[in-house]
C-alpha positions as CSV (number, residue, x, y, z in Angstrom):
1,M,66.2,85.5,116.9
2,R,67.6,82.4,118.0
3,P,69.3,79.8,115.2
4,K,67.0,76.9,114.6
5,Q,69.5,74.5,114.6
6,F,69.7,75.7,118.3
7,T,65.5,76.2,119.1
8,I,64.2,72.8,120.8
9,T,60.7,72.6,119.6
10,S,60.2,69.1,121.6
11,I,61.9,67.1,123.8
12,E,60.3,63.3,125.1
13,P,61.6,61.3,127.9
14,T,62.6,57.6,126.3
15,D,64.1,56.1,129.2
16,A,65.9,56.8,132.7
17,A,68.5,59.4,131.2
18,G,67.6,59.6,127.5
19,V,65.6,61.7,125.6
20,L,64.6,62.6,122.1
21,L,65.0,66.0,120.8
22,R,63.9,67.7,117.7
23,F,64.9,71.4,117.0
24,A,63.6,74.3,114.6
25,D,65.9,73.0,111.4
26,G,64.3,69.3,111.4
27,E,67.1,67.5,113.0
28,Q,66.0,65.0,115.8
29,F,68.7,63.0,118.4
30,S,68.4,60.5,121.0
31,L,70.6,61.7,124.1
32,N,71.7,60.1,127.2
33,L,71.9,62.4,129.6
34,A,73.7,59.8,132.1
35,E,77.0,61.1,131.9
36,V,76.0,65.0,132.9
37,I,74.1,63.6,135.8
38,E,76.4,62.0,137.3
39,Q,79.6,64.7,136.8
40,H,77.1,67.8,137.9
41,P,75.6,67.1,141.8
42,A,73.3,69.9,140.8
43,L,71.8,67.4,138.7
44,M,71.5,64.3,140.7
45,R,67.8,64.9,140.8
46,L,67.1,64.2,137.8
47,K,67.9,60.5,138.9
48,V,64.4,60.5,140.2
49,P,62.4,59.0,137.2
50,E,59.2,61.9,138.4
51,V,61.8,64.2,138.0
52,F,63.0,63.4,135.2
53,S,60.4,62.5,133.3
54,S,58.5,66.0,133.7
55,V,61.2,68.0,131.1
56,K,59.8,70.2,128.9
57,V,60.6,72.9,126.4
58,G,62.3,75.9,128.3
59,D,61.4,79.3,127.0
60,H,61.8,80.2,123.2
61,G,63.2,76.6,122.5
62,A,66.3,77.7,124.3
63,S,66.7,74.8,126.7
64,V,64.6,72.3,128.2
65,V,63.9,71.9,132.2
66,W,62.7,69.6,134.9
67,A,60.2,70.0,137.2
68,N,60.3,74.1,136.4
69,D,63.4,74.3,138.4
70,D,65.5,76.9,136.7
71,D,68.7,74.5,138.8
72,L,67.6,71.5,136.4
73,E,68.1,73.6,133.1
74,L,70.3,73.0,130.4
75,A,71.4,75.1,127.3
76,A,70.1,73.7,124.0
77,D,73.3,74.4,121.7
78,N,75.0,72.5,124.5
79,L,72.9,69.5,124.1
80,R,72.9,69.8,120.3
81,A,76.8,69.8,120.5
82,R,76.5,66.4,123.4
83,A,74.0,64.6,120.9
84,V,75.6,65.5,117.6
85,E,79.1,63.9,119.7
86,Q,77.1,60.7,120.6
87,A,75.6,60.0,117.3
88,G,79.8,60.0,116.4
89,G,79.6,63.3,114.8
90,V,81.6,66.7,115.4
91,S,79.9,69.6,117.4
92,H,80.5,72.9,116.3
93,E,82.2,73.2,119.6
94,F,85.2,71.9,118.5
95,I,85.8,74.3,115.9
96,W,85.5,77.1,118.9
97,T,88.0,75.2,121.2
98,W,90.7,74.5,118.2
99,M,89.8,78.3,117.5
100,A,90.4,78.9,120.8
101,R,94.0,76.8,121.9
102,N,95.6,77.7,119.0
103,N,94.8,82.0,119.3
104,L,93.1,81.7,115.8
105,T,90.7,84.2,114.2
106,L,88.0,83.3,111.5
107,D,90.2,84.8,109.1
108,T,93.8,82.9,110.0
109,A,91.8,79.6,110.6
110,A,89.7,79.6,107.4
111,A,93.7,80.3,105.3
112,A,95.2,77.8,107.7
113,L,92.5,74.8,106.6
114,G,92.5,76.1,102.8
115,I,88.4,76.9,103.4
116,S,86.6,79.7,103.2
117,R,85.8,82.3,105.5
118,R,81.8,81.8,105.1
119,M,82.0,78.1,105.9
120,L,84.2,78.2,108.5
121,A,81.7,80.1,110.2
122,Y,79.0,78.6,108.8
123,Y,80.7,75.1,111.0
124,R,81.7,76.9,114.0
125,S,78.0,78.3,114.4
126,G,76.5,75.2,114.0
127,A,74.7,76.1,111.1
128,K,76.3,73.5,109.1
129,P,77.9,69.9,110.6
130,V,81.3,69.7,110.5
131,P,83.1,67.6,108.1
132,R,85.7,64.8,109.1
133,T,88.0,66.1,106.7
134,V,87.3,69.2,108.5
135,V,88.1,67.6,112.0
136,L,91.3,65.7,110.8
137,A,92.9,69.3,108.9
138,C,92.3,71.0,112.1
139,I,94.3,68.3,113.8
140,G,97.2,67.9,110.8
141,W,97.5,71.3,111.6
142,T,98.0,71.6,115.2
143,N,100.6,68.8,115.0
144,V,102.6,70.6,112.4
145,M,102.5,73.5,114.0
146,N,103.8,71.7,117.5
147,A,106.0,70.3,115.4
148,A,107.5,73.3,113.6
149,S,107.4,74.8,117.5
150,D,109.6,71.9,119.0
151,E,112.3,72.3,116.2
152,R,112.5,76.0,116.6
153,F,113.0,75.4,120.5
154,A,115.9,72.3,120.4
155,L,117.6,74.9,117.6
156,A,117.2,78.0,119.7
157,A,119.1,75.2,122.9
């Protein structure tokens, strides 16, 4: 079963590249897709108003699709992450990326941030919004680790 936060219940086009997304967890986001369309040549057909206005929810709310064309399909989790970021928040993908770049497990990442493993799992899964304090802790931890690494390198030289 798909997580509610990544299950789209409805989508409406709002303008040339904008949509209003509603998710099964009750959240609603406005999302501008102009940058996504520009970055991906396969999506250029979405610049055609008739094609863009044909948007509908894909199978089981896992995506949105235009013109019944699988090449014009975007995943629900990616859409939500981009919408959260456009609204000024931090998406769950930030946590995934931070952990991967630093080769951290859920346990080591939680310990590094001083939070419970369960809470970090909620943030990483998108079940709970990532607080700004956690983002700042991730950035601070990375800076401290980089500085320590630079210092060790300088001492070894």
